[in-house]
C-alpha positions in Angstrom: 21.5 100.4 79.7 18.8 101.4 82.3 18.8 104.9 83.6 19.7 103.6 87.0 23.3 103.0 85.9 24.0 106.3 84.3 23.7 108.3 87.5 24.3 108.3 90.4 27.5 106.4 90.9 27.4 103.5 93.3 28.5 104.7 96.7 26.7 108.1 96.3 25.4 108.9 98.9 27.6 107.1 101.3 25.8 107.1 104.7 27.5 106.1 108.0 25.3 104.6 110.7 26.6 104.5 114.3 24.6 101.3 115.2 21.9 99.2 113.7 20.7 95.6 114.0 21.7 94.9 110.4 22.8 97.2 107.6 20.8 95.1 105.2 17.7 95.5 107.3 18.3 99.2 107.4 18.7 99.5 103.6 15.5 97.5 103.0 13.6 99.8 105.3 14.9 102.8 103.4 13.8 101.4 100.1 10.3 100.8 101.5 10.2 104.3 102.7 11.2 105.6 99.3 14.3 107.2 100.8 17.0 105.0 99.0 18.1 105.4 95.4 20.3 103.3 93.2 23.9 103.4 94.5 23.1 104.4 98.1 25.6 102.8 100.4 25.0 102.3 104.2 28.1 101.7 106.3 27.4 100.4 109.9 30.0 101.1 112.6 28.2 98.5 114.7 25.8 95.7 113.9 23.9 94.2 116.8 22.5 91.3 114.7 24.4 91.1 111.4 23.1 88.7 108.9 25.0 85.9 107.1 24.0 83.3 104.5 21.1 80.9 105.2 20.0 82.4 108.5 23.4 82.6 110.1 24.7 85.6 112.0 27.7 87.7 110.9 29.7 88.5 114.0 31.9 91.6 113.9 33.5 93.9 116.4 32.2 97.5 116.3 34.4 99.9 114.3 36.9 97.3 113.2 35.5 95.9 110.0 33.4 96.5 106.9 29.6 96.1 107.4 28.3 97.6 104.2 24.9 97.4 102.3 24.5 98.9 98.8 21.2 99.5 97.1 21.0 98.5 93.5 18.2 99.3 91.0 17.8 96.0 89.1 14.8 96.8 87.0 16.9 96.5 83.8 18.0 92.9 84.7 16.2 89.6 84.2 15.4 87.6 87.3 17.5 84.7 86.1 20.6 86.9 86.4 20.4 86.8 90.2 23.4 84.6 90.6 25.3 86.5 88.0 24.9 89.5 90.3 26.1 87.4 93.2 29.2 86.5 91.2 29.8 90.2 90.3 29.6 91.2 93.9 31.9 88.4 95.0 34.4 89.5 92.3 34.2 93.2 93.4 35.0 92.0 97.0 37.8 89.8 95.6 39.3 92.8 93.7 39.4 94.8 97.0 41.0 92.1 99.1 43.5 91.1 96.4 44.8 94.7 96.2 46.2 94.2 99.7 47.1 90.5 99.8 48.2 89.9 96.2 47.9 86.2 96.5 46.0 83.2 98.0 42.6 84.8 97.8 39.7 82.7 96.4 35.9 82.8 96.1 34.4 79.9 98.0 31.0 78.9 96.4 28.6 80.5 96.5 30.1 83.9 97.5 32.5 83.8 100.5 36.1 85.2 100.2 38.8 83.0 101.6 42.5 83.7 102.2 44.1 80.2 102.0 41.6 78.2 104.1 40.3 81.0 106.2 37.3 83.2 105.7 38.0 86.9 105.1 34.6 88.2 103.8 31.1 87.2 102.9 28.2 88.4 100.8 24.5 88.4 101.5 22.1 89.7 98.7 18.5 90.3 99.4 16.2 90.9 96.4 12.9 92.7 96.1 10.8 91.1 93.3 7.3 92.1 92.4 5.6 89.7 90.0 8.1 89.1 87.3 10.0 92.4 87.9 13.2 92.4 89.8 13.1 95.8 91.3 15.9 96.1 93.9 18.8 94.3 95.3 20.4 95.0 98.7 24.0 93.9 98.6 25.4 93.2 102.0 29.1 92.7 102.4 30.9 91.9 105.6 34.7 91.9 105.6 37.2 91.4 108.4 39.6 94.3 108.3 41.2 95.1 111.7 39.8 92.5 114.0 42.4 90.0 115.4 40.4 88.1 118.0 37.2 86.3 117.0 34.4 84.4 118.7 35.3 80.7 119.1 32.1 79.8 117.3 33.4 81.3 114.1 35.2 78.8 111.8 38.6 79.7 110.4 38.3 83.6 110.3 41.0 85.9 109.1 41.3 89.7 108.7 43.4 91.9 106.5 45.3 93.1 109.5 46.3 89.5 110.3 47.4 88.9 106.7 49.2 92.2 106.1 50.2 93.2 109.6 48.7 96.7 108.9 45.7 98.5 110.2 43.4 99.8 107.5 40.5 102.3 107.3 37.2 100.5 107.0 35.4 103.5 105.6 38.0 104.1 102.8 38.0 100.4 101.9 34.2 100.5 101.8 34.2 103.4 99.4 36.8 101.6 97.3 34.5 98.5 97.3 31.7 100.7 96.0 33.9 101.6 93.1 34.6 98.0 92.4 30.9 97.2 92.6 30.2 99.9 90.0 32.7 98.3 87.6 31.3 94.8 88.0 27.7 95.8 88.0 28.2 97.7 84.8 29.6 94.5 83.3 26.4 92.8 84.2 24.3 95.6 82.8 26.3 95.4 79.6 25.5 91.6 79.3 29.1 90.5 80.0 27.8 87.6 82.0 30.2 85.2 80.3 33.1 87.3 81.4 31.8 87.5 85.0 31.4 83.7 85.0 34.9 83.2 83.6 36.4 85.5 86.2 34.5 83.9 89.0 35.7 80.4 88.1 39.2 81.6 87.6 39.3 82.4 91.3 37.1 79.5 92.5 38.2 78.0 95.8 39.6 74.4 95.5 39.0 74.3 91.8 40.5 71.2 90.3 41.2 69.7 93.8 39.7 66.7 95.5 37.6 67.7 98.5 35.1 66.3 100.8 31.4 67.4 100.8 28.6 66.5 103.1 25.1 66.0 101.9 22.6 65.3 104.6 24.5 62.7 106.6 26.6 61.3 103.8 30.3 62.4 103.2 31.8 61.9 99.8 34.9 62.8 97.8 34.8 64.7 94.5 36.8 67.1 92.4 35.5 70.7 92.1 35.1 71.7 88.4 33.2 75.0 88.1 30.1 77.0 88.8 27.6 77.7 86.1 25.6 80.9 85.4 22.7 79.6 87.5 24.9 79.2 90.5 25.1 75.4 90.5 28.4 73.8 91.6 29.6 71.2 89.1 31.8 68.5 90.5 33.3 65.3 89.3 32.2 62.3 91.4 33.1 58.7 90.5 33.9 59.7 86.9 30.6 61.6 86.4 29.7 65.3 86.6 27.1 66.2 89.3 25.4 69.5 89.9 24.5 70.9 93.3 22.3 73.9 94.1 23.3 76.4 96.8 22.6 74.8 100.1 22.6 71.3 98.9 26.0 70.4 100.1 28.6 71.6 102.6 32.3 71.7 101.9 34.3 70.2 104.7 37.4 72.2 105.5 40.1 70.8 107.7 
């Protein structure tokens, strides 16, 4: 186990930021300044330009939700474990949301959290790699907590308040999320990648169901099977297994 995982605990220090363009951008800047250590967590009360997957923006109302970025020292991990880390973070977020909903929570490939068919949270991981050494990861997590009205451009959003009918403390939940990340990250450090993959697939959105995907301009039916350790989605299409990399296809949700 690398020294980075013995101390400090993830979420220490926990730094609250009044406003920033993106908590991930802020965390990366702190790493480059030499002012961030393993486990440092940055909670933003407001993001003016939050980042989502594949260049999309993460829209969130100030003060109502989780906008959290956690710095992880990954020097003890192999570069090919990048998607295993993504799985671990998705599971940590799943563990948090499940605590309050108890049901109908799934991980939509590659790492969004869905309640029924509505998006509750998303993960964006940015890695700093020099040569062959994976030095740092900045784990960004956005989760809808108390927001009840969303921009019309956002597809199928949902918040914990809408699900549970209760307002919750985003800071407390973010600290709880850091604890979950500590648990899941240590599984990765301890080479429990098979367990992470198994847990991820246990909660995979639409697993075993027939769904529609779009690739380029073509729409086709297939059955979701599983996700492998490299992050490839495996589906059954016309009786044969096919593998898709992240970004290759889009799941069409009604």
